[in-house]
C-alpha positions in Angstrom: -0.3 15.5 -96.1 -2.4 15.1 -99.3 -4.3 11.9 -97.7 -6.2 14.4 -95.5 -7.3 16.5 -98.0 -10.5 18.0 -97.3 -10.1 17.5 -93.6 -9.5 20.0 -90.9 -8.7 23.2 -92.2 -8.2 22.4 -95.4 -10.7 24.3 -98.6 -12.9 21.6 -100.4 -14.5 21.9 -102.9 -18.6 20.2 -102.4 -20.8 21.5 -105.8 -19.1 24.4 -106.7 -19.1 25.7 -103.9 -16.0 26.0 -101.2 -16.6 24.9 -97.4 -14.0 24.1 -95.3 -14.2 20.4 -94.0 -16.5 17.9 -93.1 -18.8 21.0 -92.9 -20.1 20.7 -96.5 -20.3 17.2 -95.7 -22.2 17.8 -92.7 -24.6 20.2 -94.8 -25.8 17.3 -97.5 -26.7 14.9 -94.8 -28.6 17.9 -92.3 -29.8 19.0 -95.5 -31.1 15.3 -96.4 -33.1 14.6 -93.2 -34.4 17.8 -94.3 -35.7 16.6 -97.1 -37.1 12.9 -95.6 -38.9 15.4 -92.8 -40.7 17.1 -94.9 -41.4 14.7 -97.3 -42.6 12.2 -94.1 -45.2 14.9 -93.1 -46.8 15.7 -97.0 -47.3 11.8 -96.3 -48.6 12.2 -93.6 -50.7 15.1 -94.4 -51.7 13.4 -97.5 -52.7 10.3 -95.7 -54.8 12.3 -93.5 -56.5 13.3 -95.8 -57.4 9.5 -97.5 -58.4 9.0 -94.0 -61.2 11.3 -93.9 -62.1 10.8 -97.1 -63.2 7.0 -96.2 -64.3 8.3 -92.8 -66.6 10.4 -95.3 -67.5 7.1 -97.3 -68.2 4.7 -94.5 -71.0 7.0 -92.8 -72.5 7.6 -96.2 -72.9 4.2 -97.1 -73.7 3.7 -92.8 -76.7 5.6 -94.2 -77.7 4.2 -96.4 -78.3 0.6 -94.5 -79.9 2.7 -92.0 -81.8 4.2 -94.1 -83.2 0.7 -95.9 -83.9 -0.6 -92.4 -85.3 2.2 -91.4 -87.4 1.6 -95.0 -88.2 -2.2 -94.0 -89.5 -1.2 -90.7 -92.0 1.6 -92.0 -93.5 -1.1 -94.4 -94.0 -3.6 -92.2 -95.7 -0.3 -90.0 -97.8 0.2 -93.0 -98.6 -3.0 -94.7 -100.3 -3.6 -90.5 -101.7 0.0 -91.2 -103.3 -1.3 -94.2 -104.8 -4.2 -92.6 -106.5 -2.2 -90.4 -108.0 0.2 -91.8 -109.1 -3.1 -94.3 -111.1 -4.6 -91.1 -112.3 -1.5 -89.6 -114.1 -1.0 -92.8 -115.0 -4.2 -93.0 -116.8 -3.5 -89.7 -118.8 -1.0 -90.4 -120.0 -2.3 -93.1 -120.6 -5.2 -91.3 -123.1 -2.7 -89.0 -124.9 -2.3 -91.9 -123.8 1.4 -92.9 -123.4 1.9 -97.1 -120.4 2.1 -99.3 -121.2 5.8 -99.5 -121.4 6.4 -96.1 -118.9 4.3 -95.3 -116.5 6.9 -97.5 -118.4 9.8 -95.8 -117.4 8.4 -92.1 -113.6 7.2 -93.3 -113.0 10.8 -95.5 -111.9 8.9 -98.7 -113.4 8.0 -101.5 -116.1 5.7 -102.3 -113.7 3.6 -105.0 -111.2 3.4 -102.0 -114.2 1.6 -100.2 -114.8 -0.3 -102.3 -111.1 -1.4 -103.2 -111.1 -1.9 -99.0 -114.5 -4.1 -99.2 -112.5 -6.6 -102.0 -108.8 -7.3 -99.6 -111.3 -7.7 -96.8 -113.4 -10.6 -98.5 -110.1 -11.8 -99.8 -108.7 -11.8 -96.3 -111.5 -13.6 -94.7 -111.9 -16.4 -97.4 -107.8 -17.2 -97.4 -106.8 -19.5 -93.5 -105.0 -17.2 -91.0 -101.8 -18.7 -91.2 -101.6 -17.8 -95.2 -103.0 -14.1 -94.3 -99.2 -13.9 -92.4 -97.6 -14.9 -95.2 -98.9 -13.2 -97.6 -98.9 -9.9 -95.3 -94.8 -10.8 -95.0 -94.6 -11.9 -98.4 -95.7 -8.3 -99.1 -93.3 -6.3 -97.3 -90.5 -8.0 -99.1 -92.2 -7.1 -102.4 -91.9 -3.8 -101.9 -88.5 -3.4 -100.0 -87.1 -5.8 -103.0 -89.0 -3.7 -105.2 -87.3 -0.6 -104.1 -83.7 -1.6 -104.5 -81.9 -1.5 -107.9 -81.9 -4.4 -109.7 -77.7 -6.0 -110.5 -77.7 -4.1 -114.0 -78.1 -1.2 -111.6 -81.2 0.9 -112.8 -84.1 2.9 -110.6 -85.5 0.8 -108.4 -89.3 1.1 -109.7 -92.0 3.0 -108.1 -94.5 1.3 -106.7 -98.0 3.3 -106.9 -99.7 3.1 -103.9 -103.6 1.2 -104.2 -105.2 3.5 -101.8 -104.6 7.0 -103.8 -108.4 8.4 -104.0 
């Protein structure tokens, strides 16, 4: 019966503890399974945290690109609005209004009336297709100036020519 030591009712020592038969081996296997389950649960929790962090990063990057698209649209609208202002001032001047009168009528400084007059004269001296290309290139320049350069520097701020 020496070949059956630890089987059945015989005592067996396992890690300093005396157990009955294979019960100790089964307890160790159960503990190993429990440790593996706990490890998997901890890993799943870390994975969930990483997935949430990734989602937040993608959300923030998405907001950036959406804001960039909105900026391009707003800048194109601003260019169109500036052209309408320029044409309106030119029309008032054609109707015989002085720079001072146009400034009062439009609620802007005389200096701005003169700048808009200059822009209107320059626009009239260019062919229609050239004005459209100039408008498009101005919008592109404004967008490009709002993007950081490859060196990572902050974008340059473009002063508005319509400031009073």
